[in-house]
N, C-alpha and C positions, 0 to 999 in steps of 0.2 A: 458419269451414271454407266455402267454396263446394262448393254442393251441389243438383246438380237432377238432377231425375228423368230417365233417362234411355228415351228414349219407344223408340228402335230396340230396347233390351234388351226391354223390354215387349213391343213388337210380336212379336220373333222369341220369345218365349215363349210369348206366343196362339197365336201361329203354329204354332209345334212343339209343343204340349198337344193344338192340334185333329187336327193331322194325322196325330200317333201316337195319336189315338183312332180315326180312319176305319184305320188300320191293323189296331188291334187290333180293330176290329169285325170286317175281314174276313178275320184271323187266327180268332178265335173261329167265325166264319163256314162257314170252310174244313170247322174239326175236326167242326162239326154235322154240315155235308154227308155227313162219314166216316162217322156214326154216334155219334158223342162225342151226351151229353145237352145240348143249348143251356143249358138250365135247369140242367144241376150244376154246366158251363162256367163260367156267370155268380155262383154260387154259390164255386165256387172262388177265380176271380179277383177277385171284391169281397172276399172273405175277405183274401185274402193283399194286395192295394191298402190294405187296412186297416189292417192288421200293418205294411205297409211305410209308412203314413203317419205312424202314432203310435209306430213304433219305429226309425223310420230311423237316426236318430243311435247307439240303442245296436247295431244290425247294421253299420254303418260302423267304428263303434268295437271293436266284435267282430272285425271280417273282419280289419282291422290292427292288432288288438292293442293297440288304445289304451287306457290308464285314467287317469280322471279324476284330479287332482291338487289338495290342497287347497292356499291361499295359503301354508302354513307350509312346505312343499317347496318351492317356487319363486316367494320373494316378489318378486323383481324381474320376472319375468313377470308375475305379474298385476298388480304395477304399472304396467306399459306397459299391460295390455291394457286397464285401467281406465281408463287415461286416455286411450286412443284409442277406447274405447266410448262416454267420455262428451264427448271432441267428435266422435262421430258422430250421438249422440244414438240410443244403443242401451244396451239394460241387460249389466248385466254377463253374459258367458257364463260358461260353465264353461269350464275349461283342459285340456285334455289333452295326455299325453306320450305318443307311439310310439317304442318303442326300435327304431332300427332305423338300418343305418351310411348308410340314402339319406338324403341333407339333404332334407326337403320340407314344407311343414306342408298343413293342408287345414282347412274349419269344413264341419257338419255340422250337421243339427236342420230341424222344421216352420216355427219361425216364430221370432220374436225371444226369445221366454221361454225357447225348448228349444235354443238355438244354442248348439255347441260347437266351440272353435276351438282345434286341434291342431297342434301339431310333433315332430319327430323332434327327440329325445337330439341327433343327429348335427350339424344345421342351427343347433344354438343353441352350438356349439362352431366352427363355421366362420366367423360372421357378427357385424361387429362390433354394437354396439348400435342405433346407428341404422337398419342393414338389416334387423336382426331386426324393429325397429319399422315397417320400410317393408314388411317381409311380412307381418304384424300387422294393418295396416291394410289388406293388398290383402285376406286371410281375411276381417275385419271389413266388407268395401265386398260380398262374397256374400250377409253377412248382410245388411247394411241394404238391397242389391239386390233381397231377397229370392227370389234365382233359385238357391238351394242346394234347397229343395220342386220346382222345376219339375225340375233336373235328376235328381234322386232319384226323383220319381214317371216322368220320362221314360225310364228305364233300367228298367223293369218290365216293361214287352213287350220288353225287348231278353232282358233275362234268362228273361223266358217260353219265347221264341222259343229262345236259346244250350241252351234246358231240354230241350227239345222235341227238336231235334237229335242231342243228345247222346246222348236217351235211346229216339229212335224207335222200336227196335224193340221194345220193353218195350211203350210206350208203344199199340203196335199189336195186341199179343197182346189187351190190353182194349178195342180197338174192334170193329168188326164180322169177324166170322170168313169172311164171303164175298169173295170179290176182296179177300184179305189182304195180299195183295204190291201189288197197285197201288196199294192205301190207303196203304200204307206209304211208298210214292214220294212220291205226291202230298203227305202230310205234311212230309216230308223236303225237297222242295223247296219250300214254301209258308213254312216253318221259316226256309229260308236266304233266302229272299226277306225276310221279313219281318225276319229279326236285320240284313240289310245295310240296310233301307230306315230301320228305326229307329236304327242306330247311324249309319250320313250324317246323320238329324237329327237326332242327338244331336251330334255331334261341328260342325255348322253350330252350334248354340246353343252350344256348349262353348266354340266359338272366340272368339265375341262377346263372350260373360261372362268371358275370361281380359282382353279389351283394356277391358272395362268397369270391370274389379275393380280393373287398373293405373290408371286414372285416376281409380278412388276412392283409391287410395292415395298419388298425389300429392298429391290435394285434401286430403287426411286429413293428411298430414305436412308439407305443403308443401316434400317433399324428395324428388322423382323422381328425379335421381342416386342414393339412395341401394338406391333398387327396382332399378336398372337394375347396381349394382354387386352387390346380392344375387344377382339375376337371373343373371346370368355366375358367382358363384361357383359357385351350384349348380350350373350348367349343367357348367361345368368339371369340379365335384367328380365327376360322375355317371359319367365315362370311366375312373375310380379305382373304383366301386363291382363287386364281382364280377356277373357275372349274373345267379347263381343267388338273390341277394339282391334284384335289381332284379324279378325274376320273380316274386316272393314277394308283392308289394305292385303288380305292373302292371292287376291288377283294378279297384283304385279312383284309376287315373290321371286318371280325369275329375274328383274332387274336388282331386287335389295341383297346385300352382302349378307345377310343373315336372314333366313326365311322365317315370316311370322306365321305360325302354325298355329291356330287355334284348336284341334283336334276335333271339330264337329266337320269337317268335309273331309273329298276325294282328295284334297291336296297333299294330305298326309301320305298318300298311297302315292306321288309320284312328286316322291320332293327332287327341286330343281337342284341344289348344292349338295356337294361331300358333309361328311360329317364332321364335327366340329375336329376331332381327334385324329383325324387323317389330315385335316389341316394344317393342325399346330404340327403337326409331325412332319409334315413337309418344312415346315417355316422352320423349324428347328434341325433340318438338313442343311437348309440355305444360309443357315448365321453363320457359320465358320468360313461357307465359302464369300460371305459381303463381310466379313471381318477381317476375311483373307489370312486365316490362320485353319 
């Protein structure tokens, strides 16, 4: 298998982490200036970051309703993942199944030894064996590229700002009592700006990492045409999934191979994936290289 380190992805992960750190510090600085104890904020933030780092995979699995399955439950699925993991030089990840009419797949985990590759039960019904293996190879590419950890940690400040936005009135009650209305407005505006900035950074990283994982799948399977077919099938089936079912899983869109957008939320404005047309074009350009002609 041809596999070279993607320095473009590595540079983007480093830049995203650095910029998000700056945004993070500015956000904490604003809250501290409004009367919150900076030491208290740092302790709380560090504690949450620690929990997210060590339990990120469990949080993602819990939020999506995914359960880890053993080999005797899905022997074919385990067999395919094991073969692909061996091809990629990776230890065997855990396998998860998500019960959902939304055909999708994702990978999570902080490192090689804690990786989880999950698929929905519906995606296994609509894809052929070759197409499913191409999707599994895409998810294993995320593990190989180590971009799952960066995405998980990058989402922390975005989620923190979103929580402040949603609960800004109650947070203000525990802040400074003098000029409380002005402080509330500043906190709310700062939270909006931080959320938008961090979400845009995550989007920029996530779009590139999808191209990188598509490329990894093509190299791993030697069959980019299978991934093209799988992406087209998944995208086409999304139109028939009820909007409420897609809305239930929209929070995990950054992890999915194809986003599940209901059209009813702001997630439409912050798409984490490149367009299907661009992904197909990139895979078609890779096909001659993979085939050796």
